[in-house]
TORFIKOL-337808 format. One line per field, with one value per residue (C-alpha): residue in three letters; chain; x, y, z. Coordinates in nm, 3 decimals, decimal comma. Last residue first. Example, Ala and Ser with C-alpha at 12.3 -4.5 7.8 and 13.67 -1.06 7.14 Angstrom:
// residues 2
lumtor <- c(SER; ALA)
guza <- c(A; A)
c1 <- c(1,367; 1,230)
c2 <- c(-0,106; -0,450)
c3 <- c(0,714; 0,780)
// end
This chain:
// residues 179
lumtor <- c(LYS; THR; GLY; TYR; LEU; VAL; GLN; TYR; LYS; LEU; VAL; ALA; ALA; VAL; THR; LYS; ALA; ASP; LYS; ILE; GLU; GLY; SER; LEU; VAL; ARG; GLN; LEU; VAL; GLU; PRO; PHE; PRO; MET; ARG; VAL; VAL; ASP; LEU; PHE; GLU; GLY; GLU; ASP; LEU; HIS; GLN; ALA; THR; PRO; THR; LEU; ASP; ASP; ALA; TYR; TYR; ILE; ARG; ILE; ILE; GLU; SER; CYS; TYR; GLY; PRO; SER; PRO; TYR; ILE; GLU; GLY; PHE; TYR; GLU; TYR; ARG; GLY; PRO; ILE; TYR; GLY; THR; GLU; GLU; GLU; LEU; GLU; ARG; LYS; GLY; CYS; ASP; TYR; HIS; ASN; GLU; GLY; ALA; ASN; VAL; LYS; GLY; ALA; PRO; LEU; GLU; LEU; ILE; GLU; GLU; GLN; TYR; PRO; HIS; ARG; TYR; GLN; ARG; VAL; LEU; LEU; LEU; ASN; ARG; ASN; GLU; ASP; LEU; ALA; PHE; VAL; CYS; VAL; GLY; GLY; SER; HIS; GLU; VAL; ILE; GLU; ARG; LYS; ALA; ILE; ARG; GLY; ASP; PRO; LEU; GLU; VAL; GLU; ASP; TYR; ARG; LEU; ASN; LEU; ILE; LYS; GLY; ARG; PHE; PRO; TYR; GLU; SER; HIS; ARG; ILE; LYS; GLU; ALA; TYR; LYS; MET)
guza <- c(A; A; A; A; A; A; A; A; A; A; A; A; A; A; A; A; A; A; A; A; A; A; A; A; A; A; A; A; A; A; A; A; A; A; A; A; A; A; A; A; A; A; A; A; A; A; A; A; A; A; A; A; A; A; A; A; A; A; A; A; A; A; A; A; A; A; A; A; A; A; A; A; A; A; A; A; A; A; A; A; A; A; A; A; A; A; A; A; A; A; A; A; A; A; A; A; A; A; A; A; A; A; A; A; A; A; A; A; A; A; A; A; A; A; A; A; A; A; A; A; A; A; A; A; A; A; A; A; A; A; A; A; A; A; A; A; A; A; A; A; A; A; A; A; A; A; A; A; A; A; A; A; A; A; A; A; A; A; A; A; A; A; A; A; A; A; A; A; A; A; A; A; A; A; A; A; A; A; A)
c1 <- c(2,019; 2,191; 2,204; 1,903; 1,840; 2,078; 2,003; 1,636; 1,640; 1,846; 1,606; 1,299; 1,439; 1,555; 1,226; 1,025; 1,254; 1,252; 1,602; 1,723; 2,024; 2,194; 2,489; 2,384; 2,020; 2,151; 2,386; 2,111; 1,880; 2,169; 2,234; 1,849; 1,828; 1,583; 1,243; 1,090; 0,713; 0,637; 0,404; 0,100; -0,179; -0,444; -0,727; -0,589; -0,377; -0,529; -0,233; -0,320; -0,269; 0,074; 0,135; 0,423; 0,592; 0,722; 0,592; 0,757; 0,531; 0,616; 0,368; 0,400; 0,293; 0,180; 0,121; 0,330; 0,505; 0,820; 0,773; 0,847; 0,854; 0,746; 0,836; 0,678; 0,784; 0,806; 0,456; 0,433; 0,297; 0,375; 0,163; 0,160; -0,059; 0,097; -0,007; 0,261; 0,057; -0,297; -0,177; 0,076; -0,167; -0,432; -0,202; -0,062; -0,408; -0,524; -0,260; -0,291; -0,664; -0,928; -1,213; -1,101; -0,831; -0,474; -0,252; -0,030; 0,292; 0,499; 0,860; 1,035; 1,224; 1,174; 1,064; 1,127; 0,961; 1,026; 0,675; 0,528; 0,655; 0,672; 0,671; 0,923; 0,788; 0,995; 0,963; 1,282; 1,450; 1,503; 1,443; 1,096; 0,999; 1,078; 0,821; 0,900; 0,548; 0,475; 0,183; 0,037; -0,105; -0,432; -0,247; -0,280; -0,025; 0,039; 0,143; 0,228; 0,216; 0,366; 0,261; 0,504; 0,424; 0,783; 0,629; 0,494; 0,126; 0,006; -0,173; -0,256; -0,305; -0,422; -0,380; -0,567; -0,455; -0,535; -0,898; -0,843; -0,919; -0,755; -0,773; -0,837; -0,825; -0,695; -0,672; -0,507; -0,317; -0,087; 0,270; 0,438; 0,785; 0,757; 0,590)
c2 <- c(1,890; 1,562; 1,444; 1,512; 1,236; 0,971; 1,065; 1,074; 0,735; 0,588; 0,725; 0,599; 0,257; 0,212; 0,343; 0,095; -0,185; -0,146; -0,216; 0,103; -0,001; -0,145; 0,091; 0,249; 0,307; 0,452; 0,675; 0,787; 0,869; 1,073; 1,268; 1,333; 1,497; 1,307; 1,381; 1,075; 1,039; 0,763; 0,469; 0,274; 0,155; -0,043; 0,166; 0,384; 0,691; 1,022; 1,259; 1,635; 1,930; 2,080; 2,213; 2,067; 2,249; 1,914; 1,579; 1,321; 1,012; 0,646; 0,382; 0,030; -0,252; -0,560; -0,877; -1,106; -1,438; -1,382; -1,005; -0,923; -0,541; -0,439; -0,070; 0,263; 0,611; 0,966; 1,090; 1,458; 1,639; 1,999; 2,179; 1,856; 1,769; 1,697; 1,499; 1,225; 0,893; 1,012; 1,306; 1,113; 0,815; 1,027; 1,215; 0,874; 0,713; 1,010; 0,944; 0,566; 0,573; 0,454; 0,224; -0,058; 0,082; 0,137; 0,007; 0,243; 0,434; 0,693; 0,623; 0,359; 0,305; -0,029; -0,168; -0,544; -0,885; -0,917; -1,038; -0,814; -0,476; -0,223; 0,119; 0,407; 0,664; 0,875; 1,241; 1,346; 1,665; 1,939; 2,219; 2,304; 1,931; 1,668; 1,400; 1,076; 0,920; 0,555; 0,401; 0,044; -0,215; -0,402; -0,735; -1,078; -1,333; -1,582; -1,939; -2,093; -2,447; -2,570; -2,753; -2,818; -2,672; -2,505; -2,167; -2,280; -2,382; -2,271; -2,402; -2,117; -2,107; -1,778; -1,643; -1,306; -1,004; -0,728; -0,798; -1,185; -1,442; -1,787; -2,112; -1,934; -2,137; -2,095; -2,307; -2,307; -1,980; -1,931; -1,833; -1,556; -1,627; -1,506; -1,187)
c3 <- c(0,930; 0,996; 0,636; 0,407; 0,169; 0,306; 0,664; 0,600; 0,448; 0,722; 0,995; 0,803; 0,748; 1,103; 1,240; 1,031; 1,124; 1,496; 1,623; 1,796; 2,000; 1,689; 1,698; 1,362; 1,478; 1,813; 1,620; 1,393; 1,694; 1,846; 1,525; 1,496; 1,850; 2,069; 2,207; 2,374; 2,422; 2,678; 2,609; 2,755; 2,534; 2,707; 2,578; 2,296; 2,376; 2,308; 2,370; 2,374; 2,137; 2,061; 1,708; 1,491; 1,205; 1,109; 0,959; 0,730; 0,657; 0,624; 0,485; 0,629; 0,406; 0,569; 0,349; 0,570; 0,504; 0,300; 0,262; 0,628; 0,689; 0,328; 0,329; 0,220; 0,117; 0,266; 0,222; 0,337; 0,642; 0,712; 0,988; 1,195; 1,484; 1,815; 2,131; 2,089; 2,057; 1,963; 1,758; 1,562; 1,515; 1,371; 1,128; 1,024; 0,982; 0,766; 0,508; 0,539; 0,433; 0,664; 0,571; 0,807; 1,037; 0,939; 1,208; 1,416; 1,445; 1,634; 1,563; 1,767; 2,089; 2,233; 2,579; 2,623; 2,602; 2,231; 2,135; 2,414; 2,287; 2,571; 2,429; 2,419; 2,153; 1,934; 1,832; 1,646; 1,772; 1,509; 1,773; 1,635; 1,649; 1,385; 1,308; 1,122; 1,118; 1,094; 0,916; 0,910; 0,687; 0,680; 0,781; 0,631; 0,770; 0,500; 0,517; 0,179; 0,063; -0,252; -0,576; -0,863; -1,220; -1,278; -1,204; -0,867; -0,827; -0,493; -0,184; 0,032; 0,417; 0,547; 0,896; 0,958; 1,154; 1,391; 1,481; 1,436; 1,169; 1,217; 1,022; 0,698; 0,380; 0,027; -0,280; -0,636; -0,611; -0,900; -0,815; -1,007; -1,135; -1,492; -1,396)
// end
């Protein structure tokens, strides 16, 4: 790693239940000193789940930073001591009320590598069995079933903007087409 930065000093001006803010003083490869602001995040999981009719399960949820409701894949934060495999299954059931018969790792993305440590793992699920939603306290969302070609069109038109959803939809399209 010829461009690695060496951490000289770190401090935490904020520690929260979802994220921590860390300031690092680093030594650059050329010896100069620079400052870095890092958002530490435990990571998340999203699930690309297809029902028996090949509709994609999405959730419509208000996202305060953008002041709008957005369509996105069911997803959530990995809790302390939880692995991402189990987190995705838990989030799928909590948000949509389904458990998967088939559940496979589909890749991962770095949503904002310039300042955030979050890694979002993506899972593929199908052969879904209905159970019941178990939304978190203060969580409000609608489950939306949409044919994959329509989801793809909404991604391509820019209507669906959520990065994890865009990445998963485009990966699925490249690997499997609209089947």
